[in-house]
Residue, then its C-alpha position, 0 to 999 in steps of 0.5 A: m500500499a505504501y509504495l502505491t500511495v507513493v506512486a500516486l502522489l509523485t505521477a499526481v506531482l508530474s501531472g501538476m507540473a506537465g499538465l498530463g501524463g502522470g495518469a499514464i506512468l502511474i498505472a505503467l507502474m501499477l502493472t511493472g509492479g505486478m498488479a493484476p490488470a482487472m485490479a489494477l486499471p479499475l483502482h487506476a480509474g478511481v485514483q484518476l476520477g478523484s484526482n480529475a474531480s479536484r481539478s474540475l471543480v477549481y476550474l468549474p467556471h471554465i467549463r466548456w458544457r456543451d463540448l463535454g456534453l459531445f464528448l461524453i455522447t461517445a463516450v458513454p458506451g466505449p467502456f461498456v463494450v470493452a470492459p467485459f473483454v479487459v476483465d478476462a483478457n490474457p494480462d500480458w496481451i494488456r501489458l503489451a498494448l500498455g507499453i506500445f500505448v505508453g511508447m506513442g505518448i513519448w513523442p506526442s506529436w504525430a497526434v496533432r494531426l488527428r486534430m479537429h475542431g468543431r463537433g467532430g473533435m469532440l465526438v472522436a475524443g469521447a469515442i477514443a476515450g471510451l474505448l481505449g480507456p478500459l484497455v490502457g487506462a490513461t487517455g489524456i495523451i491521445v486525447a488532449p490535442f483535441f482539446l488544444r483549440d486555439h480560440w480556447r483560453k488555458e482554463q477552458v482546455v485545463a477545465t473541459m478536459a479535467a472533467a471529460q477525463m473525470c466522467g471517462h474515469a466514472l463510466k469505466i468505474a461503472a463497467f468494471s463494476a457490472n463486470g464483477y470488479s468493484v474498486l470500492a472492494r478495495l478502499d484500503l488502496l483507493v483512499p490513501m491514492v486519492i489523497a495523494a493523488i488531491v496532494g501532489a496535484v497541489i504540490g506540482r502545481q507549486l513546482v511548475g517552474l523548478f525544473s526548464e520545460t526543455r530539461f522536464r520534457q527530456l526526464f518526462r520522456l525517459i521514464l515514459l521509455i522506460l516504463s514502455v519497454k518494461l511493459a512491452w518486455d514483460g508482456a512479449s515475454g509472457l506470451l512467448a513463454g505461453 
């Protein structure tokens, strides 16, 4: 429990400094630490729900509700379609898939090409988050470009994305619960991790100027690269051994 609490705190600090990415590192560390995906993914959703809920509350006046509604139209069905397969899936396949996904986030400039404006962008972002969320846990890296609108203020980007992520994690929790795993069954892990994530987000906002942006991104990418290789290796090795 202590290990997971510290990990939740540190990844929340990173996310608070960078704006996103902490969730991807958190789920990667949970899986590389040996936790079964059927437990790690719902627990991760619970922690991220608390983290994004606190951020949404702080930025509540800046949420673009109409765009959030469009996001939810396509985000709602996805977790209920995918969750049954995740619960029963081979953990090695999930580790391999997550390793690839985390690796894609190291240099996310390719995702800018997916950027869409208007209603279409929010609908596509919702579909991606809904379908990939239960499988890889954190989708902030890949859906972020859809929220980077030229006519949105920074506060609106942060607020609307936090609200969308909050709703996405809540949907995952409901979908996993419907398939036999309730995150509330592990309150001994969930509560301290949620508290740590909220505290970490506050600390991260205070440390934004500690490192230069270039140096921080280099460190951030190095962490993602190590986790990506470890997850992919573990997954591939397990599949070959089986």
